N, C-alpha and C positions, 0 to 999 in steps of 0.2 A: 226486480230487474237485475241483470248481470252485466257488468261493464268492465272491460279491460283487465280481466283476470286470466291466468294461465292454469289450465287443468291438464295434468299429465300423469302417466304411469298408473292408471287404473285399469284393471282387467275387464270390468263390465262396461266401461265407457265413461262419459263425462256427466252431463246434466240430464236428469229425467224429470219431465213435467207431466204429471198424471192426474186425470180426473177419476171419478168413480167408474164402476163397471157397467153403467147404463148410459145410453146416449145423452140423456137430459142432464146428467150431473157431471158437467165438464169443468176442467180447469182452463184458464185462459188469460189473455192480455198480458203476456210476459214479454220482456225485452232481453235479447241476448245480443250484445253489441261489442265489437272490438276485442273479442277474446281469442286466445290460442288454445286449441285442443291438440295436444301432442302425445305421441307414444301411448296410445290407448289400445286395449285389446290384449289377447293372450300372448301375442308375440313379445310384449314388453312386461306384462305383469302376471302372466299365468292365469289359471282359473279354467272354468268350464266353457267360456266363450263370451265375448263382448257383443254389444248390440249397436251402440252408436255414440258419436260425439254428443249430439243432442237427440234425445229420444222423447217424442211427444206421444202420449197415450191418452186419447180422449181429451186432448188439449187444443184449444182453438184460438184464433185471432192473435197469434203470436208473431213477433217481429224478430227475425233472426238475420242480422245484417253485419257485414264487414268483419266477419270472423275468419280465422285460419284453422283449418282441419288438416293436420300434417301427421302422417304415419299413424293412421287408425287401422289396425291390422290384427287379424287373428292368425294363429299358426296354421299351417297345412295340417289337416286332419282334426282340427278343433273348430269346425264350422267356419272355415276361412272366409267364405262368401257371406257370412251372416252378420257382418258388422258394416255400418254405414256412417257417413258423415252426419246425415240427418235422416231419421226414421220416424215416419208418421203412421200411427196404428190406432185402430178402433175409434173411428169418427173424429180423428184429428184433422180438422177442417179450417179453411179460411186463414191459413198461415202464409206469411210472406218470407221466402228464403231468397235473399238478395245480396249481391256484391260480396259473396264469400269466396275464399280461396280453398280449394280442396285438392290435396295431393297425397298419393300413396294410400289409397283407401282400398282394402282388399275385397270388400263387397261393393255393391252398387252404391254410387255416391249418395243418391237420394232414393229412398224407398217409401212407397205408400202401401197401406194395407187396411182392408176391411172398412170400406165406406169412409175413407179419408178424402174428402171432396173439396173442390174449389181452392186448392192451394196454388200459389204462384211462385214458381222457381225460376228466377230470372237474373241475368247479368252476373252469373257466377263464373269463375275460372276453374276448370277441372283438368288435372294432370295426373295420369297414371291412376285412374279411379275406375272401378267397375269390373264386374265379373260377367253378368249377363247383359247389362246395359248401364248407361250412366244413370238413367232413371228407370225404376222397375215398379211394377204393380203386382202385388202378391195377395192372395187370400187363401185360407184353408177351405178347400172344396171337398167337404166330407161326402157330398153326393157324387163326386167324380164325374159330373156332367161336363165340366169345362177343363179341369186339369186334375192330375193325380196328386193326392195329398193324404197323408196318413198320420200326421203329427198330433192332431187333436180330434176331439169328437164333436166340437161345435162348428156348425156351418157359418162361414163368413161370406162376405159379398164383395164384389168389385168396387173400386173407387171411381169417381166421376168428375168431369169438368176441371181437371187439373191442367195447369199451364207449365210448359218447359220451353222457355224462349230467351233469346238474346244471350245465351251462354256461350263461352269459349271452351270447346271440348278437345282435349288432346287424346292420346292413346289410353286404352284400358289398363288395368292394373298389371296385366301380363306383358305390356309393351306393344300390343297389337291393336288394330282397329276393332272396336265393338260397336254395337247399336247404341244410338242415343237413348232409345227407350225400349223396354222389353215387357211383354205380358206373358205370364206363365200359361202354358197350354197343356193339352192332354196327350200323353204318349208321344207320337211323332208329329203333333200339331203345335209347334212352338208359336208363341204370340197369338193365342186364341182370344183376340181382342174383342170380338163381337159376340162371344158366347156369354150368356148370363144364366146362372143356375136358377131353376124354377122357384126356389125358396127366396130369391132376391128380387128386388124391384128393378125392372129394366126402364131406365129413365129416357132411353132413346137419345142421349146426348153423347158427345165425345168423351171417351175415357181420359184422353190427354190430347191437348192441342199444342203443336210446336210451331215456332216461328223464329227465323233469323238466328239460328244457332250457327256458330262458326266452327268448322272441323279443322283440326290442326294435328292430324296423325298421318304420317307418310303411308 
């Protein structure tokens, strides 16, 4: 458990909680509560690019509550949009992200990737966060059936049944209104939410469900 600590001035980000590289060998049941994550990313500490204030990789059933993520930013030209307040990747599922304050995040505030399912993102306050959306769903689509991707050679799959609800959302990182949630699409088809690559399971569920979010951007 991590309580009431301040993490600052790291180029890669803050806390990484990581399981093994197969779905069944996961890390989990961690508490991150009452912490400050400040001045993270290449804008403050240099390096090749930061990832997140809290980075969950095949890590499940975590409780991330009442934290402050402030100035989590990569420099322009150093994957500025690639750093997030909370990033859930590779079967990082059943996590609760609640009552956090996120401000000046140069990437999307919360990102899920590669079958990170059943996460509940609720009652957070977001100010000047997000590039594509406040919440975004990304995966490496080597098949290019659903979106263009060329970073890796391993096929990844969409995430399912996540919740984004009761959040207070202000403007995006650039100071203008952006989408609450964003799905990466193929070519000129942004937000290709309903496309599922043939190598992946189509669960027929919602990719994300939203409710009662408050918009506060002129």
